[in-house]
Structures are given as C-alpha cells and as structure tokens.
N, C-alpha and C positions, 0 to 999 in steps of 0.2 A: 504494500499500500504507499510505502514512503518513497519507493522508488517511482511508482506511478504518480505522486505528487511533484516530485522533481521534474519528471518528463512534462507534465503538464505547466509546471513553473519556467521551465527553461524554453519549451515549444509553444506553449499555449497562446502567445501574443502572434504565432504566425497565421495570415489569413491566406485565403487560395491564392495561387499562381505566385507564389515568393513574395508577396508583399506583407510586411508586418504592420501591426496595429499603430506603432508610432510613426510609420512612413506617411508622409502627407502628399495630397494631389494637389498639384499647382497650377497645371494649365491643361486644356484638353483642345485640340483641333479634330474636328469630325468633317469628313468628306461623304458625301452620299449622293448616289444616283437618283433622279427623280423616279416617280412611281409609273406604273402602267400608262401608256398613251396610246394614240392612234398612230397608223405609219405617216411619215413624214409627207409622202407622196403616193404615187401609184404608177403602174405601167401601163402601155395602152392597150393591151387586151385583157386588162383586169375587169372583172364582172363586178368588183366591188368598189363604187365610187364614193366620194367624199360623204354623201348623204349617209352613208352606212354610219358615220360616226357622229354623235349628237354635237360635239363642240367643234369638228372639224379636223383636218389634217394635223398632226403633229401635237395636239392638245392632251393635258392631262384627262385622263377618264374618271369616272366615279371609283371605279376599281382602285386606281392610281392614288386619288384622295386618301381612301380607306388604307392603303398599304403605307402611306407616308403619315398618316395620323398613328398608326400601329407602331412604326418607327419611333417617332416622338414618344410614344408611352414607354418604348423600350429603352430609350435615352434618358426619360425622367427616372425610371426606376435605378438605373446605374448612377448617376450623377446627381439626383436629386433627392430618392428614398433611401438607396442603400448606403452611399458614400457621404450623404450630407454635404456635397459639395457646392453645389449651386443653390441660390434661395428657391423655396418652393413656388414662391409667386416671381412674376417677372421683374428684375432688376436691371435697368438698363447698363449700367457700368459694368455688370458681369458678363452679359453676352454680346457677340457681333455676330450677325448674320451676313454672308455674302452670296449671291445669286447670279449666275450667267444671266443675261438679260434676253431670256427665252421664256415664253408663257409657261411651259410646262414644268419648269425650274424654279419660278416664282410662286407659282400656286403650289408645287410641292412643298416649299418653304414654310408657306402659310398653313398647310394640312399637318405639316410636320409640328409646327410649333403651337397650333391647337391642342396636339396631343402631348406635348411636353409641359405645357403651362395651363391647364385646364381649370384653374382655381382662383381665377380673377374674383377680387371681393368688391362687391357692388358698392358705388359711392367712394370707392378709394383706387382701385385699379381700372374699374370701368364705370360706365354711367348706371345708375341705380333706376333702370327703365324695366320694371317688371312685366313680361310678356311681349316685349318691344326688342330688347337687346338679346343677341344670341347667348343662351346659357353659359355664362360664366368665360365667355371668349375673351381673351385679352389682345388688342392689336399690338403687334411687335414689328419693329422696322427691319425690312430687308434691303440691305445695299447692294446695287449693282455699277456696272459701268458700260457704256456703249459696246457693243458686240464686237466692233472692228477695232477695238484698243484692248480687248480682254487678252491679255497674255496667259491668265491662268487655264482660260478654257482651251480646249483643244479642238480644232476645227479640221473635220476631213476634207480636203479640199484637192485631193489627188485623183488621177484618172481612174484609178481602181474603185473611187468611191460607188460607182454605179452598181458594181456587183455587190457591194455591201447593201445599198439600199434596197435592191431586189431581193436579198436574204432576208432584210429587216421586214419587208412587206409580207412576204410569205410565212414568216416565222408567226408575226402578229395575227394574220388572217387565220392561219391555222389553229393559234390559240383562241380564237372565237369561233371556231367551226364553220369559217365561210367557204362558200364553193369556190374552187380553183378551175382555171380553163383545163381542157384535157390534155394539152400539150405539156402542161406543168406536173409530168409523174414525179412519183416519189425519188426515182433515180436521178433526175434532173435537178430535184430540190436539194438532193445530197451532193451532187456536183457543184452546184452554186454555193452551199454551205463551205464545201471543201476550198474553193478559190477564195471565198470571203476570208477566211482564217489564214490563208497563205499570205494574202495581200495586208492584213492586219498586223501579222509578225514582221514582215517588212517595214510596214509604216510606224511600228513601234521600236523598230531596231532589235528585235529580239529573235528574227529568224536564225536557225542555228548555222546555217553556213555563213551568213554575214552579220554577226552580232556586233551591235555598234552602238557603243556608250555615247556618241555624238547624237544619234537619233533618240536615244533614251533623254538624253540631257533636254532636247528640244521639245519633247513631246510632253514630259512630266517634271522637267526639271525647275520650272518657274515657281509651280506650286509648292515643290520641295523646298525651295529656297523661302519662299514666304514663311512656312511653317518653321524652318531653322532659324529664321531670323528672329521670330517672335519667343522661341524657346531662350535664344540667346539673351534676348532684352529682358525677358522675364527673370532669369537668373542674374542679371548684370544689377536688375533693379529691388532684387530680394533685401527687405529691411532698409530701404532708402527711402526719405521722404521728398526727394527731388520732384519739382514740379514735372520735369521731362518724363519722370517714371508714373505718373498719376494714372494715365491711361491703363498702361500693362499691368500695373500693379494690382488695379482693381478686375482686369480682365481673367474671367475664368473659362469661357467657353467661346471658341471661334468656328463657327461652322460655314461649309461652303455647299450650296446646293446646285448640283451639276449633272454630268452626263456619264454615260458608260466608258466613254473614250478618257474623261478626266479620272475616273477611279483607276482604270486601267492603266493610263500613264504613270499615276502615282505608284501603283504596285510595281511596274518595271523600273523605277528609280530604287526601289528597295530589292531588287533582284528576286522576288518570290512571286511574280505574276501567274506562272502556270502552276505551281504547285498550291497556290490559292485558290485562283479562279479557273484553273483548267485551261483548255484551248478555246473557250469561248469567252466573249466580253461579258462583265458583271452584269447580273441580272437587276431588274427593277428594285429600287431601295438599297442595292448592295452599297455597303458603308465601311469606311475605315475610321477608326479613332487612334490617334496619336496622343497618348497621354505623358504628361511630364510630372515626374513624383520626385520628392525628396525622400531619399531612402536610407534605412539603416545599413544596408549592404554595400552600396556603390555611391552615396550621395545622390547628386541628380541623375536621375535615370528616366528612359523612355520604356513605355510600355505600348505595343500596337495591338490593337484588336480588329477583327474583321468580322462584318456582318454580310453574310453571302446572299441572302435573299428574304422575301417576304416570309413571316412565320418562322425564320430561324432565329438564333441567339449570336451574341458577339462569342468569339473565342480568341485567343492570342496567338498572334504571328510572328512575334518578336524574333523568336528563335530561327525563322526561316529568312530573315534579313542579312543580306551578304554584309560581312564586315562586323557583325555584332556576335557577340558569344551566345552560344546556344542556351536557352532558357526564356523567360518571360520579361527579363528585364536587360536593357542595353545600356551601360553609362552613358550620360549625356554628351560628355566630350567625344567617345568612340563614335556615337551614332552621328555627330556633326561633322567629324573627321571624314568617316566614310561616305558622308553625302557630298562632300565638296565637289568630286568630279563630275556628278550629276546635275550641278546647279550652273546655269549660263551666266556669264558676266555682264554680256549685253546680248538680250534675247533678240532684239529686232537685227543687230549686225550678224548674230551667227545665223538667223534664219535666211538672211539674205545671202550669206556665204554659202551656205547649203544649197540653195535654188540656183545659185550661179553653177556650183559644181555637178548638181544633177544636170542641168541644161547641157554642160559639156560631155556627160555620159550618153544621155540620150540624143 
C-alpha cells in the first residue's frame, strides 16, 4: 500500500499525452477546413446544374454548417471546459479569427464560433431581446484580407487544376447520390481520382521522385511562418508589461478558417502529410491545433493535434513531425529551428522566381 501511495505521489500529477498538471497552456493556433459545400462549378455534360444546390455553387451547405458547429463544440470542450484555458464567454482580447475571403470559409467560421461560444448572457454579451435574438448567439468578429493579397491562402491556379475540379464535382455529387452521365463509369472516376492526386503531390512538392522543399515552402510556409512568429513573440513577452506585448500577452487562441489546400500545405511543412491525411486532401472540418505549452519536462514546448473529419476526435501528431523527437511534445526551440527552411523570406519574390524557372522548363 505504501509503495502504491508513492507511485501515486510521483506519477499522479501526470495527465494524458505527457502533459503534467503544473504544465501551462500559453497559446493555441487552430487551422480548419470549411464544412460540406456545393461543387465550385460543373462540367458541360453534367446533368446536375446549379439549381440542385440551395445556396449555389461553392457555398456552404446546411450540413456544412452543422459540421462546423460540431467542431466548435469540440474546440470548446478542449480549450474552455477541459483545460479552462479560454474564457467561457467570448472575450475579445483572448481570441482572433481569420478567414480567407470566401463565403464558405466565412460562414464556416460563424458556425464554428456559434458552437464554441453558445453561452452569451442577455443584457451583457448580447441584446436582451426575448424571442427575437437567436438563442444566446454572440456575434464574434472574423477578420480577412482581399483574396488577391492573401499569401496564407493557397490558390490552385495551375493547368492541372481542371482535373482536380472534375474529381471534386464527382466526389460531391456521389456523396449526395446524384445521377452521373453514362460515360462517367467507376473505372473512369478512378482514373480521374488517381490523376488528381499525382498532380497534387507535384503541386505540394511531395511527389516521391521530385521532393521539393522549395514547393513546400511556397505552399504552406507562409502560414507556418505566421504561427512560428507568434510563438516566438508570445515567449518573448512572457511576464512583460511592455505596451508592445499587450496584444500577444492577452491572446490565447488564433484560428484560421480556410481550405483543404491550406490544411494540406501546413501538414506538408511538418513532413507528416501522408501519414496523417493519407493520399487524399483533408476532409471537411479537418483541423490542426498547434499548442504552445510551458512544460516541466522541456520548458516551452509544442504539441500538435489533428482532427481528421466530422465526428472524429483530435489526436496528437507531434511525434510525426520531422525534426522533432518522438513523443507528444517538441521543445519550442527545436520546432522553430526545424521550421526555418520551410518559411519563405519574401513570398512574392520567391513565387515570381519559381514561375520564371517553371516557364523555362515548359
């Protein structure tokens, strides 16, 4: 009995996944893909026109709203209820939400936040308008930038995009049990699928024969750079009352509402894209959380979690990150150091150089 007591005394302060009770969560970055949507467009012989979709092409569906609301609940459970990290009611200085300037990602952010902060207090957080104001819904700002200046968003603007669009249309219409033309057999659908992911591997720089850190840097590096920059700033500003540190000192949660290519691009910078997402692009509501902890074991450390799809749970993928030790925590200095080669110094110059080199090849 005494031995058992000692074991509890020594190890009883250990929580799941290598985190101790005295370890402290400092900052969270979350990147999610929007929820279920209509196809972006169609093809000439498609029997399913835009009229089949209540909100039109490319828009978030009712299912997509429910999916994001559910993801918001999941994030609420981890960061508000379980870890007591974020305030239960919306506190502006604690959170910042950024979305790409696209309807489905903006609407996804709104649905997600409705699930994360469902406890607005009438007369304080929200207007006291019984039967008029949506039940305890709290409006929360969502920030964006014009799509043509958004270097965090990854835009598929290469020639092989057309095959990817066709695959996307087929996938969504099959999901909704829509009729396909006779020529579009299962065999042809499989060929289209295979071609799409050969093209995507090339696009993201992870095709086995021509692995390209440069392409990875251009696709996901800017977002990685944003995350690393805030991690460093958060650590620099610990226990400082400097006015320059005011914003980051109060910030606890920074979220990006984005696309499958955004999530995939970020996974590529970690080096664990195929072991995490397989050969497909991330599913609707797929999400990555990058947590900064002050730990007993390592000091400042990073924990990375992945949420693969609707109805799934988050699980740690830190140990799959190239350059980090195996386990659920990666010392922050090691994570920042291993990330350097994937962060562009000047994204506009590097993209221009890449385009010039590509033109010489073709």
